[in-house]
C-alpha positions in Angstrom: -187.8 -80.3 44.6 -188.3 -77.8 41.8 -185.7 -75.4 43.1 -183.0 -78.0 44.0 -183.6 -80.5 41.2 -181.4 -78.7 38.7 -178.6 -79.1 41.1 -179.0 -82.9 41.3 -180.7 -82.7 44.7 -183.8 -84.7 45.2 -186.3 -83.5 47.9 -188.7 -86.0 49.3 -190.6 -86.5 52.5 -192.0 -89.4 54.5 -195.4 -89.1 56.3 -195.6 -91.9 58.7 -198.8 -93.0 60.4 -198.8 -94.6 63.9 -195.7 -96.5 64.6 -194.5 -98.4 67.6 -191.8 -96.2 69.0 -190.8 -96.8 72.6 -193.1 -94.0 73.7 -196.0 -95.0 71.5 -195.7 -98.6 72.6 -196.3 -97.5 76.3 -199.4 -95.6 75.3 -200.6 -98.5 73.1 -200.2 -101.0 75.8 -202.2 -98.7 78.2 -205.2 -98.8 75.9 -208.0 -101.4 76.3 -208.3 -104.1 73.7 -211.5 -102.4 72.5 -209.6 -99.1 72.0 -206.8 -100.9 70.1 -209.3 -102.7 67.8 -211.0 -99.4 67.1 -207.7 -97.8 66.0 -206.7 -100.9 64.0 -210.0 -100.9 62.2 -209.1 -97.6 60.6 -205.9 -99.1 59.1 -206.4 -101.3 56.1 -203.4 -103.5 57.0 -204.9 -103.9 60.5 -201.6 -103.3 62.3 -199.3 -100.6 63.6 -196.0 -99.9 61.7 -192.7 -100.8 63.2 -190.0 -98.2 63.4 -187.9 -100.4 61.0 -190.6 -100.3 58.3 -190.6 -96.5 58.3 -186.8 -96.4 58.5 -186.4 -98.7 55.5 -188.6 -96.4 53.5 -186.4 -93.5 54.4 -183.3 -95.5 53.6 -184.8 -96.3 50.1 -185.4 -92.6 49.4 -181.8 -91.8 50.5 -180.4 -94.6 48.3 -179.2 -94.6 44.7 -182.3 -96.8 43.9 -184.4 -93.6 44.3 -182.2 -91.4 42.3 -185.0 -90.3 40.0 -187.6 -89.9 42.8 -188.1 -86.2 43.4 -190.9 -84.1 44.9 -192.6 -87.1 46.6 -194.4 -87.2 50.0 -194.7 -90.9 50.7 -197.4 -92.0 53.1 -196.2 -94.9 55.2 -199.4 -95.6 57.1 -200.7 -99.0 56.1 -203.3 -97.4 53.9 -204.9 -95.1 56.5 -204.9 -92.0 54.3 -205.2 -93.2 50.8 -205.5 -90.5 48.1 
């Protein structure tokens, strides 16, 4: 972000938590209800992210609406890892 900013290039990152990709969904469904609840209890929103929720965050960072956002690592994890 520091090196490329002077050239008008914004550098950002997205750090997703657990999301229900096809592969993750198979593992999620193989867990017991007790195991699922234990995982969800560590997520303040009490649910797993959809792929679309993470994708829309990425789309925002790639859009003109985020033209002044630079040097950001955005946690998309339902509040699991709050600073």
